[in-house]
C-alpha positions in Angstrom: 80.7 122.8 117.9 79.1 120.2 115.9 78.4 116.7 117.5 80.6 114.9 115.1 83.6 117.3 116.0 83.0 116.3 119.7 82.7 112.6 119.0 86.0 112.7 117.1 87.8 114.7 119.8 86.5 112.0 122.4 87.7 109.1 120.0 91.2 110.7 119.5 91.5 111.6 123.1 90.7 108.1 124.3 93.1 106.7 121.9 95.9 109.0 123.0 95.1 108.4 126.7 95.4 104.6 126.3 98.5 104.7 124.2 100.7 107.3 125.8 99.4 107.4 129.4 98.3 103.8 129.9 100.8 102.3 127.5 98.2 100.1 125.9 99.1 98.6 122.5 98.1 100.9 119.6 95.4 98.2 118.5 93.8 98.0 121.9 93.9 101.9 122.2 92.1 102.2 118.8 89.3 99.7 120.0 88.9 101.8 123.2 88.6 105.0 121.1 86.1 103.5 118.8 84.0 102.2 121.8 84.1 105.8 123.5 83.1 107.3 120.3 80.1 105.2 119.8 79.0 105.7 123.4 79.4 109.6 123.1 77.4 109.5 119.9 74.5 107.7 121.7 75.1 104.4 119.9 75.8 102.3 122.8 78.6 99.6 122.2 77.9 98.6 118.6 79.1 94.9 118.5 78.1 94.3 114.8 80.1 97.5 113.6 83.1 96.5 115.7 83.1 93.1 114.5 82.7 94.2 110.9 85.6 96.6 111.4 87.8 93.8 112.5 87.5 92.3 109.0 87.8 95.3 106.8 91.3 94.9 106.0 91.3 91.1 106.0 93.0 91.0 102.4 95.7 93.2 103.7 96.1 91.0 106.8 96.5 87.8 104.7 99.2 89.7 102.4 101.1 90.8 105.5 101.1 87.5 107.3 102.2 85.4 104.3 104.7 88.0 103.3 106.3 87.7 106.7 106.6 84.1 106.2 108.3 84.4 103.0 110.7 87.1 104.3 111.5 84.8 107.3 112.4 81.9 105.0 114.4 84.1 102.7 116.4 85.4 105.8 116.9 82.1 107.5 118.0 80.4 104.2 120.8 83.0 103.9 119.7 84.7 100.7 120.0 88.4 102.3 123.5 87.4 103.5 124.6 86.2 100.3 123.3 89.1 98.5 125.1 91.6 100.8 128.2 89.7 100.3 127.8 89.8 96.5 127.2 93.6 96.6 130.0 94.5 98.9 132.7 92.4 97.2 131.7 93.6 93.7 131.1 97.3 94.3 133.4 98.3 97.4 135.5 100.3 94.6 132.5 102.3 93.7 131.0 103.3 97.1 128.1 105.5 95.4 126.8 102.2 93.8 127.3 100.0 96.9 125.4 102.5 99.0 122.4 102.5 96.6 122.3 98.6 96.7 122.6 98.4 100.2 119.8 100.8 100.6 117.7 98.5 98.3 118.5 95.6 100.4 117.3 97.5 103.6 114.2 98.4 101.6 113.5 94.9 100.3 111.8 93.4 103.4 109.4 96.2 103.5 108.5 95.9 99.8 107.2 92.5 100.3 105.7 92.8 103.8 104.6 96.4 104.0 106.2 96.8 107.2 109.0 99.2 108.1 109.8 97.2 111.3 110.4 94.1 109.2 113.0 95.9 107.1 114.9 97.1 110.3 114.8 93.8 112.1 115.8 91.5 109.1 118.0 93.4 106.5 118.8 96.2 108.9 120.8 93.8 111.1 122.7 92.6 108.2 123.7 96.0 106.7 124.2 97.9 109.8 127.7 96.5 110.6 128.8 97.0 107.0 127.8 100.5 107.2 129.6 101.2 110.5 132.7 99.5 109.0 132.5 101.8 105.9 133.0 104.8 108.2 129.3 106.0 108.8 128.9 107.5 112.3 126.2 105.4 114.3 123.6 108.1 114.2 124.0 108.4 110.3 123.8 104.6 110.1 120.8 104.4 112.0 119.2 107.0 109.8 120.4 105.1 106.8 118.4 102.0 108.2 115.4 104.0 109.2 114.9 105.7 105.9 115.5 102.5 104.0 112.9 100.8 106.2 110.3 103.6 105.6 110.9 103.7 101.9 110.6 100.0 101.8 107.2 100.2 103.6 106.2 102.8 100.7 107.4 100.7 97.8 105.5 98.3 95.7 104.2 95.6 95.6 102.8 95.9 99.1 101.9 99.5 100.3 99.6 99.1 103.2 98.7 103.0 103.5 97.8 103.0 99.8 95.5 99.8 100.4 93.8 101.7 103.3 93.2 104.7 101.2 92.0 102.8 98.1 89.7 100.8 100.2 88.3 103.9 101.8 87.3 105.4 98.4 86.3 102.1 96.8 89.1 102.1 94.3 91.1 99.0 93.2 94.8 98.7 94.4 96.0 98.3 90.8 98.6 100.2 88.9 100.5 101.6 91.8 103.7 100.1 90.9 105.1 102.7 88.6 104.2 105.8 90.7 105.5 104.1 93.9 108.6 102.7 92.5 109.6 106.0 90.9 109.1 107.9 94.2 110.8 105.3 96.4 113.7 104.3 94.2 114.4 108.1 93.5 114.1 109.1 97.1 116.2 105.9 98.2 119.1 107.1 95.8 119.2 110.6 97.1 119.0 109.5 100.8 121.8 106.9 100.4 124.2 109.3 98.7 123.3 112.1 101.1 123.8 110.1 104.1 126.8 107.8 103.3 128.8 109.1 100.5 130.9 111.7 102.3 131.9 109.1 104.8 133.3 106.3 102.5 135.4 107.5 99.7 138.2 105.3 100.7 137.2 101.8 101.7 139.3 98.8 103.0 137.6 95.8 101.8 139.8 93.7 104.2 138.2 95.4 107.2 134.6 95.3 105.9 134.9 91.7 104.5 135.4 90.3 108.1 131.6 91.1 108.9 130.3 89.4 105.6 129.0 85.7 105.1 131.2 84.3 102.5 130.4 80.6 102.9 126.5 80.6 102.2 126.8 81.9 98.6 129.7 79.5 97.8 127.9 76.5 99.2 124.4 77.1 97.6 125.1 79.2 94.5 122.5 80.7 92.4 119.7 78.4 93.8 119.8 80.7 96.8 118.0 83.4 94.8 115.3 81.0 93.3 112.5 82.2 95.9 113.1 85.9 94.8 113.1 85.0 91.2 109.9 82.9 91.4 108.2 85.6 93.3 108.9 88.2 90.8 108.2 85.9 87.8 104.6 85.0 89.4 103.8 88.5 90.1 104.7 89.6 86.7 102.9 86.6 85.0 99.6 87.2 86.8 99.7 90.8 85.5 101.0 90.5 82.0 99.2 87.1 80.9 96.0 87.2 82.8 94.5 84.8 80.1 97.1 82.2 80.6 98.3 82.3 84.1 95.4 82.1 86.8 95.1 84.9 89.2 96.8 83.4 92.3 96.7 86.3 94.8 99.4 87.7 96.6 99.2 85.5 99.6 99.4 82.3 97.5 102.3 83.8 95.6 104.2 84.4 98.8 103.3 80.9 100.1 104.5 79.1 97.1 107.8 81.2 96.9 108.4 80.5 100.7 107.8 76.8 100.2 110.4 76.7 97.3 112.8 78.8 99.6 112.7 76.1 102.4 115.0 73.8 100.1 117.2 76.3 98.5 119.7 77.3 101.2 120.5 76.8 104.8 118.5 74.2 106.7 116.5 75.8 109.5 113.6 74.8 111.7 110.7 75.7 109.6 107.9 75.5 111.9 109.6 77.4 114.8 110.7 80.1 112.4 107.1 80.5 110.9 105.7 80.7 114.5 108.4 83.5 115.3 107.5 85.4 112.2 103.8 85.3 113.1 104.5 86.4 116.8 106.5 89.4 115.4 103.7 90.2 112.9 100.7 89.9 115.3 101.2 93.8 116.4 100.8 94.8 112.9 97.9 92.8 112.2 96.3 93.9 115.4 96.9 97.5 114.3 94.9 96.9 111.2 92.1 95.4 113.0 92.0 98.3 115.4 92.1 100.8 112.4 89.2 99.0 110.9 86.9 99.3 114.1 88.1 102.9 114.4 87.1 103.8 110.9 83.7 101.7 111.0 82.6 103.8 114.1 83.7 107.0 112.6 81.5 106.2 109.6 78.6 105.1 111.9 78.9 108.2 113.8 79.1 110.6 110.9 82.7 111.6 112.1 84.1 110.4 108.7 81.7 112.4 106.8 82.3 115.6 108.9 86.2 115.3 108.3 85.6 114.7 104.4 83.3 117.9 104.3 86.0 119.9 106.3 88.7 118.8 103.8 86.7 119.6 100.8 86.1 123.2 102.1 89.9 123.9 102.6 91.5 126.3 100.2 94.1 124.6 97.9 97.0 126.0 99.7 95.8 124.8 103.2 94.8 121.4 101.8 98.5 120.8 100.4 100.0 122.2 103.5 97.9 119.9 105.6 98.8 116.8 103.4 102.7 117.6 104.1 102.5 118.4 107.7 99.5 116.8 109.3 99.5 113.4 107.6 103.1 112.7 108.7 102.7 114.1 112.1 99.7 111.9 112.7 102.0 109.0 112.0 103.4 109.5 115.5 100.1 107.9 116.4 99.9 105.4 113.6 100.7 105.7 109.9 97.8 103.3 109.1 95.5 105.4 111.2 96.7 108.6 109.3 96.1 106.9 106.1 92.5 105.9 107.0 91.5 109.0 108.9 93.3 111.7 106.9 94.3 110.0 103.6 90.8 109.0 102.6 89.3 112.6 103.0 92.4 114.1 101.3 92.1 111.6 98.4 88.3 112.6 98.1 89.2 116.3 98.0 91.8 115.6 95.2 89.8 113.2 93.0 89.1 115.6 90.3 92.7 117.2 90.3 94.5 114.5 88.2 95.4 110.9 87.7 93.7 109.2 90.7 96.4 106.3 91.0 99.2 109.0 91.1 97.2 111.0 93.8 96.7 108.0 96.0 100.2 106.7 95.5 101.8 110.1 96.5 99.4 110.4 99.6 100.5 107.1 100.8 104.1 107.9 100.1 103.8 111.0 102.3 101.9 109.1 105.1 104.7 106.5 105.3 107.0 109.4 106.5 105.0 109.3 109.9 106.7 105.9 110.8 109.7 108.1 111.7 107.7 110.6 114.0 108.4 110.3 117.8 107.2 109.1 120.2 106.1 105.9 118.4 108.5 105.7 115.4 109.1 102.0 115.7 111.2 101.9 112.7 113.4 104.7 113.9 113.6 103.3 117.4 114.8 99.7 116.2 117.3 101.3 113.8 118.7 103.2 116.7 118.9 100.1 118.9 120.7 98.2 116.2 123.4 100.7 115.9 123.4 101.1 119.7 122.5 104.7 119.7 119.6 106.9 121.1 116.9 107.9 118.6 117.1 111.5 119.7 120.6 111.4 117.8 119.3 109.4 114.8 116.2 111.6 114.3 118.1 114.9 113.1 120.0 112.8 110.5 116.7 111.7 108.9 115.5 115.4 108.6 116.8 116.2 105.2 115.9 112.8 103.4 112.4 113.1 105.0 111.9 116.7 103.8 113.2 115.6 100.4 110.6 112.7 100.3 107.6 114.8 101.2 108.5 117.5 98.6 108.8 114.7 96.0 105.4 113.5 97.1 104.0 117.0 96.8 105.5 117.5 93.4 103.8 114.2 92.3 100.4 115.5 93.7 100.5 118.8 91.9 101.7 117.1 88.6 99.5 114.0 88.8 97.7 114.7 85.6 100.9 114.8 83.6 102.4 111.7 85.4 99.6 109.2 84.3 102.1 107.7 81.8 103.5 105.9 85.0 100.1 104.0 85.5 100.0 101.0 83.1 
């Protein structure tokens, strides 16, 4: 057995030991795995590489932190409550449309933060009572929230696994909106209708209406939605008119939109809410720093090159089978780790098979399904808690939507060359 293979198993073993047996956070377990790998390879404790690894994903850390501030402001101001009330009151007679729009509400926080947990804890808590009153059983409602959260994590503009994959192959995170939007919205529509439509054909608005916030929308009107409109306009302006509008960067765009949101809806303690948002985000940011150290040591010890070489040597059928099975399964440890450890070599193995942006988007989409894999499954476990159900009952309801998502991702991978028109 090659030394690189031994080092990789040492790193993975120490990580799993720390995370599952010692109950350490994922971030600290990854640091321990990185240190153990360096020691096993005879490199001692490489402080310089560990330090550099901490800042590998600094851009992504800034995006997530500022996006969480924006999401907190929008939630506290009452924008999500008002949006849910508008959707239900306008479309309760058309359950199919209402389910799809509720799915988009669940997805939205993940779209701007890149975190499935943010979707469940913010929009999920608003949508869950509505789903239960519509007649969805608790396990099905939990699956609805969990699938929506994961699809939000995969949706543009912020897809962290895609950022990790592109960073690993020195590829810019540009042009992903089309492929990711097509994958996530298509999967979201299928999942919403599959999970909910059979349970809510005859709705009683008087029952559902009791759980809605009717006052916020009436009191503040359209200005409640100004932060969302401004966010979208700034993103589009920077892309469509680069010679007119300066490149602001995603963190600054989120902060500008959040600042506007502080004055468009309900009043709330701004400083306290931002501190709470940062407290919630720290575990996610810690994971990214841990992943950075882990990947840096893998590169130092030659493990990363060993994995890439092994993937390049796989027959095509086994390569695609591993993408559809091993990458989501590795999400039980960490979806971010799966994107970096497995997504990068798979991306390198497929570079010459079609459109590179579509390939990276498809791999990132499949990786995101790992956020539902037990025992970690943060999105799934939080969704189960919100509907007061055990995740062991929610997980089977997720099986068909997850399978559909993986098959859609595989279809995009196999036809990436002909789907290049989705990339601007």
